[in-house]
C-alpha positions in Angstrom: 0.0 0.0 0.0 2.8 2.4 0.9 4.8 1.8 -2.2 1.7 2.2 -4.4 0.9 5.6 -2.8 4.5 6.8 -3.3 4.6 5.5 -6.8 1.3 7.4 -7.6 2.7 10.6 -6.1 5.9 10.3 -8.2 3.8 9.8 -11.3 1.8 12.9 -10.7 5.0 14.9 -10.0 6.4 13.7 -13.3 3.3 14.6 -15.2 2.6 18.2 -14.1 4.5 21.3 -13.2 4.4 22.8 -9.7 3.4 26.4 -9.6 6.4 28.6 -8.6 4.5 30.7 -6.1 1.4 28.8 -5.0 2.8 25.3 -4.3 3.8 25.0 -0.7 6.6 22.6 0.3 6.6 21.3 3.8 9.2 19.8 6.1 8.6 17.1 8.7 10.7 17.3 11.9 11.0 14.7 14.6 11.5 16.2 18.1 11.4 14.0 21.3 9.1 11.5 19.6 6.7 14.1 18.1 6.3 14.9 14.4 6.0 18.5 13.3 5.1 19.4 9.7 5.7 23.0 8.8 6.0 25.2 5.7 9.5 25.1 4.3 9.4 28.6 2.7 9.8 30.6 5.9 12.6 28.4 7.1 14.7 28.8 3.9 13.8 32.5 3.6 15.1 33.5 7.0 17.8 30.9 7.9 21.1 30.3 6.1 21.3 26.9 7.9 18.0 25.7 6.5 18.5 27.3 3.2 21.7 25.4 2.6 20.1 22.2 3.8 16.9 22.2 1.8 17.6 24.2 -1.4 19.3 22.2 -4.1 20.3 23.4 -7.6 17.4 23.2 -10.1 17.5 22.6 -13.8 15.9 24.9 -16.4 12.6 23.0 -16.3 10.0 23.7 -13.6 8.8 20.1 -13.9 9.9 17.9 -11.0 11.4 14.7 -12.4 12.5 12.0 -9.9 12.9 9.2 -12.4 16.4 10.1 -13.3 17.5 9.2 -9.7 15.6 6.0 -9.4 18.5 3.6 -10.3 20.8 5.1 -7.6 18.0 4.9 -5.0 17.2 1.3 -5.9 20.8 0.3 -5.2 20.8 2.1 -1.8 17.4 1.7 -0.3 16.0 -1.6 -1.7 18.3 -4.6 -2.3 15.5 -6.4 -4.1 13.4 -3.8 -6.0 10.3 -5.0 -7.8 11.1 -5.3 -11.5 9.6 -2.4 -13.6 8.6 -0.4 -10.5 9.7 3.2 -10.2 11.3 3.8 -6.8 11.4 7.5 -6.0 14.3 9.2 -4.2 13.9 9.4 -0.4 14.5 13.0 0.7 14.9 13.7 4.4 12.0 15.7 5.8 9.5 15.1 2.9 7.4 12.5 4.7 6.6 11.2 8.2 8.6 8.1 7.5 11.8 10.1 6.8 11.7 13.2 9.1 14.5 15.6 9.9 15.6 14.5 13.4 16.5 17.4 15.7 19.0 16.5 18.4 19.6 18.7 21.4 16.2 20.4 21.0 13.2 19.9 23.3 9.6 19.7 22.2 8.7 22.8 24.2 11.6 24.8 22.8 10.6 23.9 19.2 7.0 24.7 19.9 8.0 28.2 21.2 10.2 28.7 18.2 7.5 27.8 15.7 4.9 30.0 17.4 7.2 33.0 17.3 8.2 32.3 13.7 4.8 31.6 12.3 3.1 34.2 14.4 5.2 36.9 12.8 4.6 35.5 9.3 0.8 35.4 9.6 0.4 38.4 11.9 -1.1 36.5 14.8 -0.6 37.1 18.5 0.8 33.7 19.2 4.4 35.0 19.3 3.5 38.0 21.5 1.9 35.7 24.1 5.1 33.9 24.8 6.6 34.2 28.3 10.3 34.9 29.1 11.3 31.3 29.3 9.7 30.7 25.9 11.5 33.7 24.4 14.7 32.4 25.7 14.0 29.2 23.7 13.4 31.3 20.7 16.7 33.1 21.3 18.5 29.8 21.6 17.2 28.3 18.4 17.2 31.4 16.3 20.9 31.9 17.2 21.7 28.3 16.5 19.9 28.2 13.1 20.9 31.8 12.1 17.4 33.4 12.0 18.7 36.9 12.3 15.4 38.8 12.3 13.7 36.4 14.7 16.8 36.6 17.0 16.4 40.4 17.1 12.7 40.0 18.0 13.6 37.6 20.8 16.2 40.1 22.2 13.7 42.9 22.1 11.1 40.9 24.0 13.6 39.8 26.6 14.8 43.4 27.1 11.4 45.0 27.8 11.6 47.5 30.8 8.2 46.2 32.0 9.5 42.7 32.4 13.2 43.0 33.1 15.4 39.9 33.3 17.4 39.4 36.4 20.9 40.8 35.8 22.6 37.4 36.4 20.3 35.8 33.7 21.0 38.7 31.4 24.8 38.2 31.8 24.6 34.5 31.2 22.4 34.9 28.1 24.6 37.7 26.8 27.7 35.5 27.2 26.1 32.4 25.7 24.4 34.0 22.7 26.7 36.9 21.9 24.5 39.9 23.0 27.2 42.6 23.5 24.8 45.4 24.4 23.5 43.5 27.5 26.9 42.9 29.0 27.8 46.3 30.5 24.3 47.1 32.0 24.1 43.6 33.6 27.6 43.8 35.1 27.0 47.3 36.4 23.8 46.1 38.2 25.6 43.1 39.7 28.5 45.2 40.8 26.5 47.9 42.4 23.7 46.0 44.1 23.8 45.7 47.9 23.5 41.9 47.9 26.8 40.1 47.2 27.1 37.4 44.5 25.7 34.1 45.8 27.3 30.7 45.4 24.7 29.6 42.8 25.2 32.8 40.8 28.9 32.2 40.9 28.3 28.8 39.4 26.2 30.3 36.6 28.6 33.0 35.6 31.8 30.9 36.2 34.5 31.1 38.9 36.7 33.6 37.0 33.9 36.0 36.3 32.7 35.8 39.9 36.2 36.8 41.1 36.4 39.7 38.7 33.0 40.9 39.8 34.0 40.7 43.5 37.1 42.8 42.7 35.1 45.4 40.9 32.6 45.5 43.8 35.4 46.2 46.3 36.7 49.0 44.1 33.3 50.6 43.7 32.8 50.7 47.5 35.3 53.6 47.6 33.7 55.5 44.7 29.9 55.2 45.1 28.0 58.2 46.3 25.1 57.9 48.7 21.7 57.5 47.1 23.2 57.0 43.6 21.8 53.9 41.9 22.9 51.7 39.0 19.8 52.9 37.1 21.3 56.4 37.0 24.5 55.1 35.6 22.8 53.0 32.9 20.6 55.9 31.9 23.6 58.1 31.7 25.4 55.6 29.4 22.4 55.3 27.1 22.0 59.1 26.9 25.7 59.9 26.3 27.4 57.0 24.7 27.1 54.3 22.0 29.1 51.1 22.6 31.9 50.6 20.1 32.4 46.9 19.5 35.9 45.5 19.7 35.9 44.3 16.1 35.8 47.8 14.9 39.5 48.2 15.8 39.0 49.9 19.1 41.8 50.0 21.7 41.3 48.8 25.3 40.6 52.3 26.5 38.6 53.3 23.4 35.5 51.4 24.4 32.9 53.8 23.4 32.0 56.2 20.6 30.5 59.3 22.3 27.3 60.9 21.1 27.3 64.5 22.3 27.5 64.3 26.1 25.8 67.2 27.9 29.1 68.5 29.3 30.5 68.7 25.7 27.7 70.8 24.3 28.5 74.4 23.5 26.8 77.0 25.6 26.5 80.6 24.8 28.2 83.1 27.0 28.3 86.8 26.0 27.9 85.8 22.4 30.9 83.4 22.6 30.7 79.6 22.7 32.6 77.7 25.4 32.7 74.1 26.7 31.0 72.9 29.9 33.2 71.0 32.3 32.3 67.5 33.3 30.5 67.1 36.6 31.5 64.9 39.5 28.7 62.6 38.5 30.1 62.3 35.0 33.5 61.4 36.3 32.0 58.8 38.7 30.0 57.2 35.8 33.1 57.0 33.6 35.0 55.4 36.5 32.3 52.8 36.9 32.3 52.0 33.2 36.1 51.9 33.0 36.4 49.4 35.9 33.9 47.0 34.3 35.4 47.3 30.8 38.9 46.6 32.0 38.0 43.8 34.4 35.9 41.9 31.8 37.8 42.9 28.7 34.6 44.0 26.9 
């Protein structure tokens, strides 16, 4: 029965052309014993990993012809093929019998990823209903499979001021998934909070990072002003500076590209322009930033 159905499908494919726009290809995945069948177009459109995996060079004709491959498949898949029967090529992911097996991915992670991906495509609210843990799964898989746009969406959802991530989680995620803009704010918050780093937090960020953070905290004890919080420092950074990535050729001390800090703006005085001097708060903020940058080599 199975060979008859496959043979019939192959005959139809050989007889007619598939419409280039309105013929949807699907891919079947196997994750933790569950089969998922999803449209292929969105996968290959957004991910270089899936694009390289599923898109093969095509000939000039739009007609799909599997018969030219039948002899090779007969040798590999069926040691005793039925004489005269056309045995189509088995392609991974094209049927429930031959799914793409995803290792190292949980069913829940894949569900969250697909809800975010398909929700954006079809303008549904499924993606926006995801919680923080689910968006972390989306971040993991979109990074692993190189879905650049979906990765940015996940980062935005995890960086909402209304639902902030704990600084320790933010640092761990930033380190694991290469989110440079999260590193400095997370480390500043950890360095300036009243509560010391716990043993469990030390395990999460690693022994070396825990020691660096302890050293920075000791240094900051002599420079902090009463009533001044880390939020003030982070707001000041966002207002006055843009982080300059290391891969742009920056030097160890050239860690930021300034916008136009308030103390650098010209002010008018008797018709002449002069520069404002940096305040004590500006100097303190620069010191905080410098300690973090040097300690963690950002």
